[in-house]
C-alpha positions as CSV (number, residue, x, y, z in Angstrom):
1,M,219.3,117.3,103.4
2,D,217.4,116.2,100.3
3,R,217.6,112.5,101.4
4,M,216.2,111.2,104.7
5,V,218.2,108.6,106.5
6,F,216.0,105.9,108.2
7,H,217.1,103.8,111.1
8,H,215.3,100.9,112.8
9,D,213.7,103.4,115.3
10,T,212.9,106.1,112.8
11,V,209.3,107.5,112.6
12,L,208.1,109.8,109.8
13,S,204.7,111.4,109.5
14,D,202.7,110.9,106.3
15,I,202.1,114.6,106.2
16,H,205.8,115.2,105.3
17,L,205.8,112.3,102.8
18,L,203.1,113.8,100.7
19,L,205.1,117.0,100.2
20,P,208.3,116.9,98.1
21,N,211.6,117.6,100.0
22,A,212.0,120.8,97.8
23,Q,209.0,122.3,99.6
24,H,210.8,122.1,103.0
25,L,213.3,124.7,104.0
26,M,215.9,123.7,106.5
27,T,216.5,126.6,108.9
28,R,218.8,125.3,111.7
29,L,219.8,122.4,113.9
30,N,218.0,122.2,117.2
31,R,219.6,121.7,120.6
32,V,219.9,117.9,120.1
33,G,221.4,118.2,116.6
34,Q,218.2,117.5,114.6
35,P,217.6,119.4,111.4
36,V,214.6,121.8,111.7
37,F,212.5,122.7,108.7
38,I,209.7,125.2,108.0
39,S,206.7,124.1,106.0
40,K,203.9,126.4,104.7
41,F,200.4,124.9,104.9
42,K,197.9,126.8,102.8
43,I,194.4,127.4,104.3
44,L,191.7,126.7,101.8
45,W,188.9,129.3,102.2
46,N,185.4,129.7,100.6
47,G,185.2,128.0,97.3
48,E,188.5,126.2,97.7
49,S,187.4,124.7,101.0
50,A,184.0,123.7,99.7
51,V,184.9,120.0,99.7
52,S,183.5,117.6,102.3
53,C,185.3,114.3,102.2
54,E,183.1,111.4,103.4
55,Q,185.4,108.6,104.4
56,G,185.4,105.9,101.7
57,S,183.3,107.9,99.2
58,A,183.8,110.6,96.6
59,C,184.1,114.2,97.7
60,V,181.0,116.4,97.5
61,E,181.0,120.1,97.0
62,E,179.6,122.1,100.0
63,E,178.8,125.6,101.0
64,D,178.0,127.3,104.4
65,G,177.0,124.6,106.9
66,G,177.5,121.7,104.5
67,D,174.5,122.2,102.1
68,T,175.2,120.3,98.9
69,L,175.1,122.3,95.7
70,H,173.2,120.7,92.8
71,K,172.7,122.6,89.5
72,E,169.1,122.4,88.3
73,E,168.3,121.5,84.7
74,G,167.0,125.0,84.0
75,A,170.3,126.5,85.3
76,V,172.3,124.2,83.1
77,R,170.2,125.2,80.0
78,L,170.7,128.9,80.9
79,E,174.4,128.4,81.2
80,A,174.5,126.7,77.8
81,D,172.5,129.6,76.2
82,E,175.0,132.1,77.7
83,K,177.9,130.2,76.3
84,E,176.4,130.2,72.9
85,A,175.7,133.9,73.0
86,N,179.2,134.6,74.1
87,K,180.6,132.5,71.3
88,E,178.6,134.4,68.7
89,E,179.7,137.7,70.1
90,A,183.4,136.5,70.1
91,N,183.1,135.5,66.4
92,E,181.7,139.0,65.5
93,E,184.6,140.7,67.4
94,E,187.1,138.4,65.7
95,A,185.7,139.3,62.3
96,G,185.9,143.0,63.1
97,E,189.5,142.7,64.2
98,E,190.4,140.8,61.0
99,E,189.0,143.7,58.9
100,A,190.9,146.2,61.0
101,R,194.2,144.3,60.4
102,E,193.5,144.2,56.7
103,D,192.9,148.0,56.6
104,E,196.1,148.6,58.5
105,A,198.1,146.4,56.1
106,E,196.7,148.2,53.1
107,E,197.6,151.6,54.7
108,A,201.1,150.3,55.4
109,E,201.5,149.2,51.8
110,A,200.3,152.6,50.5
111,V,203.0,154.4,52.4
112,D,206.3,154.5,50.4
113,E,208.4,156.1,53.1
114,P,209.2,154.3,56.4
115,V,207.3,155.5,59.5
116,L,209.5,157.2,62.1
117,D,208.8,158.0,65.7
118,D,209.4,161.3,67.5
119,D,213.1,160.5,68.0
120,G,213.6,159.7,64.3
121,D,213.8,155.9,65.0
122,L,212.2,153.4,62.6
123,Q,208.7,152.5,63.9
124,V,207.9,148.9,63.3
125,L,204.2,148.0,63.0
126,R,203.5,144.6,64.6
127,R,200.5,142.5,64.1
128,P,198.4,142.1,67.3
129,K,198.2,138.6,68.8
130,E,195.2,136.5,68.0
131,G,192.3,137.0,70.4
132,L,193.7,140.2,72.0
133,S,191.8,143.3,70.8
134,D,193.7,145.4,73.2
135,P,197.3,144.6,74.1
136,R,196.8,146.2,77.5
137,S,194.4,143.3,78.4
138,R,197.6,141.3,79.3
139,A,197.6,143.4,82.6
140,E,194.5,141.4,83.7
141,I,196.7,138.3,84.1
142,F,198.6,138.3,87.4
143,P,199.9,135.8,89.9
144,I,197.9,135.0,93.1
145,I,199.9,136.2,96.1
146,L,198.9,134.5,99.3
147,S,198.6,136.8,102.3
148,Q,199.9,135.9,105.8
149,Q,196.2,135.1,106.7
150,D,196.2,132.3,104.0
151,V,199.2,130.3,105.2
152,I,200.3,128.6,108.5
153,R,204.0,128.4,108.9
154,I,205.2,125.5,111.1
155,E,208.7,124.6,112.2
156,H,209.2,120.9,112.6
157,T,211.6,118.0,112.3
158,M,211.4,114.9,110.1
159,A,212.3,111.2,110.6
160,T,212.6,111.3,114.4
161,T,212.7,108.6,117.0
162,L,209.5,107.7,118.8
163,E,210.4,110.0,121.7
164,D,210.5,113.0,119.5
165,V,207.3,112.5,117.4
166,G,205.9,115.6,118.9
167,K,208.2,117.6,116.7
168,Q,206.5,116.4,113.5
169,V,203.1,117.3,112.1
170,W,200.5,114.5,112.1
171,R,197.2,113.9,110.2
172,G,195.3,113.9,113.5
173,A,196.2,117.5,114.1
174,F,195.0,118.4,110.6
175,L,191.7,116.6,111.2
176,L,191.1,118.5,114.5
177,A,192.1,121.8,112.8
178,D,189.5,121.1,110.1
179,Y,186.9,120.6,112.8
180,I,187.8,123.9,114.4
181,Y,187.6,125.8,111.1
182,S,184.2,124.2,110.3
183,H,182.7,124.7,113.8
184,A,184.3,128.0,114.7
185,A,181.2,129.3,116.5
186,I,181.6,126.6,119.2
187,F,185.0,127.9,120.3
188,R,184.5,131.7,119.8
189,N,185.9,133.7,122.7
190,A,186.6,130.5,124.7
191,T,189.6,129.7,126.9
192,V,191.0,126.4,125.6
193,L,193.7,124.0,126.8
194,E,195.6,121.8,124.4
195,L,197.3,118.7,125.8
196,G,200.3,117.3,123.9
197,A,200.4,120.3,121.6
198,G,203.7,119.3,119.8
199,T,204.5,121.9,117.1
200,G,201.4,123.9,118.1
201,L,199.6,123.8,114.8
202,T,196.2,122.9,116.4
203,S,196.7,125.6,119.1
204,I,197.4,128.2,116.4
205,V,194.3,127.2,114.4
206,M,192.2,127.3,117.6
207,A,193.5,130.8,118.4
208,T,191.9,132.1,115.2
209,T,188.5,131.8,116.9
210,A,189.2,131.3,120.7
211,K,190.2,134.1,123.0
212,L,193.1,132.3,124.7
213,V,194.8,128.9,124.1
214,Y,197.1,127.3,126.6
215,S,199.4,125.2,124.4
216,T,201.0,122.6,126.6
217,D,203.6,119.8,126.3
218,V,206.9,118.7,128.0
219,G,210.5,119.1,127.0
220,E,212.3,122.4,126.7
221,D,213.3,121.9,123.1
222,L,209.8,121.0,122.0
223,L,208.2,123.9,123.9
224,S,210.7,126.3,122.3
225,M,209.7,125.0,118.9
226,C,206.0,125.5,119.8
227,Q,206.7,129.0,120.9
228,R,208.6,129.9,117.7
229,N,205.6,128.6,115.7
230,A,203.3,130.8,117.6
231,T,205.6,133.8,116.9
232,L,205.8,132.8,113.2
233,N,202.0,133.0,112.9
234,R,201.6,136.2,114.9
235,P,200.1,138.1,111.9
236,L,197.4,135.3,111.6
237,L,196.6,135.5,115.3
238,A,196.7,139.3,115.4
239,S,194.0,139.6,112.7
240,A,191.8,137.2,114.7
241,G,192.5,138.6,118.1
242,G,193.5,135.3,119.7
243,E,196.5,134.5,121.9
244,V,198.6,131.3,122.3
245,R,200.5,130.8,125.6
246,V,203.0,128.0,125.6
247,R,203.3,126.3,129.0
248,Q,204.7,123.1,130.5
249,L,202.2,120.4,131.5
250,D,203.4,116.9,132.4
251,W,200.8,114.2,132.4
252,L,202.8,112.2,134.9
253,R,202.6,114.9,137.5
254,D,199.6,115.9,139.5
255,D,200.4,119.7,139.7
256,L,201.4,122.5,137.4
257,C,204.9,123.9,137.4
258,T,204.8,127.4,138.9
259,E,208.5,127.8,139.7
260,A,209.6,131.3,138.4
261,D,213.1,130.2,137.3
262,V,211.7,127.4,135.0
263,E,211.0,128.3,131.4
264,F,207.4,127.9,130.3
265,S,206.2,127.6,133.9
266,W,202.8,128.9,135.0
267,T,202.0,132.1,136.9
268,E,199.5,132.0,139.8
269,D,197.1,134.1,137.8
270,E,197.3,131.7,134.8
271,V,196.6,128.7,137.0
272,A,193.5,130.5,138.4
273,D,192.4,131.5,134.9
274,L,192.9,127.9,133.7
275,Y,190.6,126.4,136.4
276,D,188.1,129.2,136.4
277,N,187.6,129.9,132.7
278,T,188.6,126.8,130.6
279,S,185.6,125.2,128.9
280,V,187.4,123.2,126.1
281,I,190.3,120.8,126.1
282,I,191.7,119.5,122.8
283,A,194.3,116.8,122.0
284,A,195.5,115.6,118.6
285,D,197.0,112.2,118.0
286,V,198.5,111.8,121.5
287,C,197.4,108.1,122.3
288,Y,200.1,106.0,120.6
289,D,201.7,104.5,123.8
290,D,199.8,102.8,126.6
291,D,201.7,104.5,129.4
292,L,201.1,107.9,127.8
293,T,197.5,107.1,127.2
294,D,197.1,106.2,130.9
295,G,198.7,109.5,131.9
296,F,196.6,111.5,129.4
297,F,193.3,110.1,130.7
298,R,194.3,110.6,134.4
299,T,195.2,114.2,133.5
300,V,191.8,114.8,131.7
301,Y,189.9,113.3,134.7
302,R,191.9,115.4,137.2
303,L,191.5,118.7,135.2
304,C,187.8,118.3,134.4
305,N,187.1,117.6,138.1
306,S,189.0,120.7,139.1
307,M,187.4,123.1,136.5
308,T,184.8,125.6,137.6
309,K,182.9,125.2,134.3
310,P,181.7,122.0,132.6
311,C,184.4,121.0,130.1
312,T,184.2,119.4,126.6
313,V,187.2,117.4,125.4
314,Y,187.8,116.9,121.6
315,L,190.2,114.1,120.7
316,S,191.5,113.2,117.3
317,L,193.6,110.2,116.5
318,E,194.6,107.8,113.7
319,K,194.2,104.1,114.0
320,R,197.6,102.6,113.1
321,M,197.6,99.0,112.0
322,N,200.6,96.8,112.9
323,F,201.4,93.1,112.3
324,T,202.2,91.5,115.7
325,L,203.9,88.1,116.2
326,R,201.9,87.7,119.4
327,H,198.6,87.6,117.5
328,M,200.1,86.6,114.1
329,D,197.7,89.1,112.6
330,V,197.2,92.8,111.9
331,S,196.0,94.7,115.0
332,C,195.8,98.1,116.4
333,Q,196.8,97.7,120.1
334,A,197.2,101.4,120.9
335,Y,193.7,102.2,119.5
336,D,192.2,99.2,121.4
337,Y,193.7,100.5,124.6
338,F,192.5,104.0,123.9
339,C,188.9,102.7,123.6
340,H,189.4,100.8,126.8
341,C,190.3,104.0,128.6
342,L,187.3,105.8,127.1
343,R,185.0,103.1,128.5
344,Q,186.6,103.4,131.9
345,L,186.3,107.2,131.9
346,Q,182.6,107.0,131.0
347,A,182.0,104.3,133.7
348,T,183.8,106.2,136.4
349,E,181.6,106.7,139.5
350,G,182.0,108.7,142.7
351,G,183.6,111.9,141.3
352,P,182.2,115.4,141.1
353,Q,181.9,115.0,137.3
354,R,180.4,112.4,135.1
355,F,181.7,111.8,131.5
356,H,179.7,111.2,128.3
357,V,181.6,109.8,125.3
358,E,180.5,110.0,121.7
359,P,182.2,109.7,118.3
360,L,181.9,112.6,115.8
361,A,181.3,112.3,112.1
362,V,184.3,113.5,110.1
363,S,182.4,114.6,107.0
364,F,183.0,118.3,107.6
365,P,184.8,120.4,105.0
366,Q,188.6,120.1,104.5
367,H,190.5,123.3,104.9
368,L,194.1,121.9,104.9
369,Q,195.7,119.7,102.3
370,Y,196.2,116.2,103.6
371,E,194.8,112.7,103.0
372,R,191.7,112.2,105.2
373,I,191.9,108.4,105.4
374,E,189.2,106.2,106.9
375,H,191.4,105.4,110.0
376,L,191.1,109.0,111.2
377,E,188.6,109.5,114.1
378,L,187.3,112.3,116.2
379,W,185.8,111.8,119.7
380,K,183.9,114.2,122.0
381,V,184.0,113.8,125.8
382,T,181.6,116.0,127.8
383,S,181.9,116.4,131.5
384,T,178.9,117.4,133.6
385,P,178.2,117.6,137.3
386,A,177.4,114.1,138.6
387,E,173.7,114.9,139.4
388,D,173.2,116.2,135.8
389,R,174.6,113.2,133.9
390,P,173.1,112.7,130.5
391,P,171.8,109.3,129.4
392,G,174.4,106.8,128.4
393,G,176.0,107.1,125.0
394,P,177.2,104.6,122.4
395,D,179.9,102.0,123.2
396,P,183.3,103.4,122.0
397,T,184.0,100.1,120.4
């Protein structure tokens, strides 16, 4: 499985291209005969995560809320003085160690008889290594072992057809996950619904701060993979206190599946909880086909108008450029249609909810390793009661 076989209809996420094949562990074949891999994605915390990547510019170090760190001239001079003092102290210690080694050598030469240990074996005197005053100092060097709270484990496939792209991990999911990590206070103790969850990576990240996440998609095999990923990351979720529930939600249907004999169906209590307590809806890179985009926006409109609480929708996506014979030019038709649907949603009249659309800056810190390219975007859609609609926002185009 070290070589991927590409066909005319093969789709492969750039996330998997950036990681060598050796880092992927094939675990099994799924129900349709596709190889399934497990990848480990390291979460960058604190100092490691203090990098804010402004699109098209150099990365800037940040800390707590995005404040840029600049070393003052006085601090630089103080650091230089400290280095000079440490250097002089090291030279003095080295000179003392050299004298001690010379004394030991003289004592060894003065002894005519070999030195024996308690068992009568010959005791060999070895010269200590340079720079080590105490051989036991080697114990201070140890490998960094990542805890289960530092890594997200995700089962996925690679090089699938377009119909199975949900079984891969995409950059849009990583962008949305970064936003969740950087704005955790917004989602703390919330009930969240993810549409088109795929492998469930974004749902898992959301559950580290939210109280409950309904991770939804269609297809028994895909939902089973999402459920296994939630189980794989149970230690991460247990430490945070969040929960992921994998459920079926078809954008082309107007109701939720509540049949007891269907796997991943909803209970009546869960349906009531969804409509009464959900305040956030998320979706990552789900608008790549016009029919699916239509179904997605109809679902968002229907759900938001049925929610008891005002709802905020966060959408991430990647603009994918393609050369078309129709236009004889490079275009992004899926993205253009997505923007068209955003404008339609904001202009919708006559419903119980009004919608306000706005783009979000993507200069927040990066907590996962991927290439944050300029074509990645994040959008926020806020639903409010019709009589409380905020003033119009910017044109999505």
